[in-house]
C-alpha positions, 0 to 999 in steps of 0.5 A, a space after each residue: 510575488 516578485 520575479 526573484 521570489 518566484 524564481 526562487 520558489 520554482 527552483 525549490 519546487 523543482 528540487 523537491 519534486 526531484 528528491 521526491 521522485 528519487 526517494 519514491 521511485 528508487 528500487 523499482 525493478 530491483 525486486 519482485 512482488 512480496 507478501 502479504 498483498 503484492 503477489 496477490 494483487 499482481 497475480 489477479 492483474 496478471 490473470 486479468 491480462 491473460 484471460 481478458 476477464 476484467 469484470 470478475 477478478 480471479 486468484 487461480 481458478 477461484 473468484 477473488 471478491 475481496 477488492 473492487 477491480 480498479 487497482 487491478 486495471 491500473 496494474 494491467 495498464 502499467 504492464 501494457 506500458 512497460 511489458 514487465 511485471 517487475 517494473 509495472 507492479 510499483 508504477 500505480 503506487 508511485 504515480 498515485 504518491 506523486 499525484 497526492 503530493 502535487 494536489 497537496 502542494 497546489 491546494 496549499 499554494 492556493 489557500 495560503 502561499 507557494 511556500 506554505 504549499 511546499 511545506 504541506 507537500 514536504 509534511 506528506 513526503 517525510 511521513 514514514 507511512 506515506 513513503 512505505 506505502 508508496 514503495 509497496 504495491 498496495 491499494 492504499 496509495 491509489 485510494 489515498 490519491 482518489 480521496 485526496 483528489 475528491 477532497 481537493 475538488 470539494 475544497 476548491 469549491 467550498 473555500 475558493 469557489 464557487 467552482 462547480 466543476 471542481 465539486 463535480 470532479 471531487 465527487 467523481 474522484 470519490 466514486 473512483 475511490 469506491 471502486 478501488 477500495 470501497 472507502 472513497 466515499 469518505 471524501 464526501 464527509 467533508 460536506 458535514 463540517 462544511 454544512 456546520 460551518 456554513 450554518 454558523 457563518 464561519 468567515 472564509 467560506 465561498 459565497 455559494 448562494 442559494 437555489 443551487 440544489 440541482 448543482 449539488 445533486 449533480 455531485 451525487 450523480 457524478 459519484 454514482 456515475 464513477 461507481 457505475 463504470 464497473 458496477 453496472 456491467 459487473 452486476 448485469 453480467 452476474 445477474 444474467 449469468 448462469 454461473 452461481 460464482 458470479 452471483 456469489 461474487 456480487 453478494 460478497 463484494 457489495 455486502 460482506 467486504 463492505 458493511 460486514 467488514 466494517 461493523 463486524 470485522 473478523 480480522 485486525 482487531 485493535 483498541 479504539 485508541 489505536 490510530 493515536 499510536 499510528 499517528 505518533 509513531 508511523 507518521 514520524 518525523 511529521 508527527 514531531 511537529 504536533 506539540 507545536 501544531 496543537 496550540 496553533 490549531 486551537 487558536 485557529 479554531 477560536 478565530 474560526 479559520 475555515 482554511 485550517 479547520 475544514 480539512 482538519 475537521 474532515 481528517 478527524 471525522 475519518 479517524 473517528 469513523 475508522 476508530 468505531 470499527 473493531 477491525 483497524 489497520 494502520 494504513 486506513 487513516 493514510 488518506 487523512 495525512 494530506 489534509 492534516 499537512 494542509 492544515 499545518 501548512 501555514 505554521 510548518 515553516 515557523 515550527 521548523 525554524 525553532 531550535 528545539 524542533 531542529 534538535 529533536 529532528 536531528 536527534 531522531 535520525 542520529 539515533 536511527 543511524 546509531 541503531 543501524 550501526 550498532 545492529 550491523 556491528 553486533 552481527 558482524 562481530 558475533 552471532 547475537 540471537 537477532 542475527 540468527 533469527 533474521 537470517 533463518 527467517 529471511 533465507 540468508 545463509 548462516 554467516 552471510 554478512 551482506 545484510 549486516 554490512 549494508 546496515 552498517 554502511 547505511 548507518 555510517 552514511 546517515 551519520 556522515 550526511 548529518 556531520 557534513 551538514 551539521 550547521 544546517 540541521 534541517 538539511 542534514 536530517 533530510 539528507 540522512 532520511 533520503 540516505 536511509 530510504 534509498 540505501 535501506 530499501 534498495 539493499 533489502 530489495 536486492 538481498 532478500 528478494 529471492 526469499 521474500 518473492 518465492 522466486 528462487 524456490 520456484 526456480 529450484 522446483 522447476 530444475 528438480 522437476 524438469 522443464 516439461 514436467 507439470 507442477 501441481 501446487 498444493 497449499 500454495 500461496 499467491 507468490 508461488 503461482 505468480 513466480 511459477 516457471 513452466 506448466 503448472 496446475 492448482 486445485 483451489 486456493 481456499 479449499 482445505 489442505 487435505 482436499 487440495 492434496 486429495 485432488 492433487 494425488 488424483 491429478 498426479 495418478 492420471 499422468 505420473 511420468 509427466 507430473 509432480 506435486 509441489 506441496 507445503 510441508 504442513 499439508 503433506 499429511 499421512 498420504 505423503 511418505 516424507 522420506 520419499 518426497 524431495 525437499 525443494 527449499 524454503 521461501 517466506 518461512 515455509 518449506 516446500 516438497 516435490 512429491 512424485 507417485 512413489 511418495 504417495 502412501 499406498 492407502 491413499 492411491 485407490 481412494 483418490 478421485 478426480 479433481 
């Protein structure tokens, strides 16, 4: 590479990194955690921080055994840096997404060329699912990073090696993936297609030689060592503890939330072909390149091109693995995206230069802009049913046109970006996409945060109850406890609503002048006289009431027992 070419590439890479950072980081600090998962994870991390209990996650007073703790530790580390949960809760996802892009670029650079590596990273960044997950406080961006790091290490060893240290690091990263979401072991599936290719003497594989059984076995130790960082102290504490909840947590996290959840999933049932739909729609606009990629991948298979088919075969194995389970969610296959983009890397520049691809890409973003313009104009010019429904669901005042004005402005800005750059279709599409992400996510964060985060309803409950009154949460959601202002109590999260209410009534009777219940409408039951309860407001499409001793039905007062 000449000095001029190297300088040009560095400039392009810096522009890409700057754009990626702005697109992924914009909006941090503009909103609080939103359901479904964000308030739960932040609440668990917050309670870890406040209690100092880092081995056994809690949701309120109950243990939370659904996920291993590494992601919660990362949230706590982010809070230690910035000391503000509204800033900290999105940092792990941001850093994991940027790390995934860096790994994808570097591997593409090493396998093909700097330009191919850049195209691979672009392929990941433009995927709608990747951007959406990177801007959410969910575990998936973090586990995607660890799995990508695991596959990165294995590919450095099997295609560019021998590089045993990278192999061991890849195995260690897979173990870290296990203690973040349990599926980190999937990175190690790469050894299956590698074994087949090696047995069939594919060209392009690293000359690893024979007699390295001990070195290969050290990979297993690195994998288990990463898991042991959490599992050994947790299991030792649980087995030595007299607390039966700790042993129940151990069983739940090791069996029900792993093997049982995969083989006999009780939620998120989807058909076997579900992930084909995810790839086609939620990987847009990257998936637009698939019709041109498929014949090139077929040619690479005939040529036994290991640089293409080793990462691609691994991705197909992972998609097949999740397709066999009855329970499926779209983000399950997100870790395969970097490797699919890597397999596409040598072809993306040529595909992007094709006139038809550029027309389809430009048409996609023009269509999105028109849809936003049409929705905004229809809502501002009348009251269509979709406007009334969305305003009611999201806590917007009837006739409040801020959201629709924002949609109108976003659509107009997207069209303007494409018109200004109409001679450069790719640049116009990229500009329109960046405008869509920055304006839409930023505007929605500002306009819908009070309703989605439950912050407003919890502040109103505090105003109505008074500054020193203790609130007892009944039938609460994680965002209620997370956003609660002042002293609160709760009576279990998983307990049936009638049991929570009974415990709450008994708690209320112990100090009726200084306590009130904060109750979900569906949980009021016959023990609460609704006419004497005070409606607080709505959040997340749920209505909440403030209940004092005068609102408790007489028949329920003597029957109450201590919680």
